N, C-alpha and C positions, 0 to 999 in steps of 0.2 A: 204277573199273577192277577187273578180277578179279585173282586171284593167280597166273595162269598166266605162262608164258614169252612167249607171243605175244598180241598184241592183234588182235581182229577189226575189220573196217571199222566196224561199228556202235559199237564201243567208242571208236575213234579219233574218229568223228563226235561222240559224246557228250562226250568229253574236251575237244575243241576248240570245241564248240558250232557245228559246221558241218553242211552237208547230207551225206547218205550218199554222193551222187555225187562230191562234192569230196573226201571222205575216201578214196574209191577211188583218186583221182588221187594223193593224198599217199602212200598205201600203195604204189602202183605205183612212185612216184619213190624212196621209201626203199628198196624192195626192189631197184630197179635199182642204186642206190648200193651196197647190200650185195653184190649179185651181182658187180659190178665189182671188189669187194674179195676175191672168191673164196668168199663164203659161200653156203650153200644157202638158198634162199628158198621160201616157200609162198605161192601166189596168195591174195589176200584176207586175209592175215595179215602182221603185221610184228613183228619183235623188240621186246618191250616196252622193253628196256634201250636199244636204238638209238633208238626213238621218243622216249623221255624225254630222251635226250641231245640230239636234234635240235630239240626244242621248249623248250630252255632249262631243263629240270629236272635235267639231268645235270651232271657235273663239266666244267669248262672251257668252258661255254657263254657265260660272261660274263667279260670280262677285268677287270683291276684297277680300271679307271675306270668300270665299270658299263656298258660298251658291248658290245652283242651282236656276236659274231664269226661271220660266215658261217653263220648259222643260217636262211638264206632257204629257205623251203619253197615 
C-alpha cells in the first residue's frame, strides 16, 4: 500500500489478493456506505482508513471474543 489518503482499485486488489473487477465492486460498495454517511467520495478510490477498518485492520473490527462483527464485504 502507498502512503496516500486514498487507495486505488489496483491497490485494493493487491491488498486482498483478488481480481481487479471484484475490487471495483468492493470500492463501489464502500463508497456507497461512505456517501450514505454524508462523505464525499471519488470513483475508483476509497478512503484508506475506512478500507482498513472494514477489512479487520482497524479498531473495533473484532470483539472481545475474537469474533468478527459485521465486516461483511
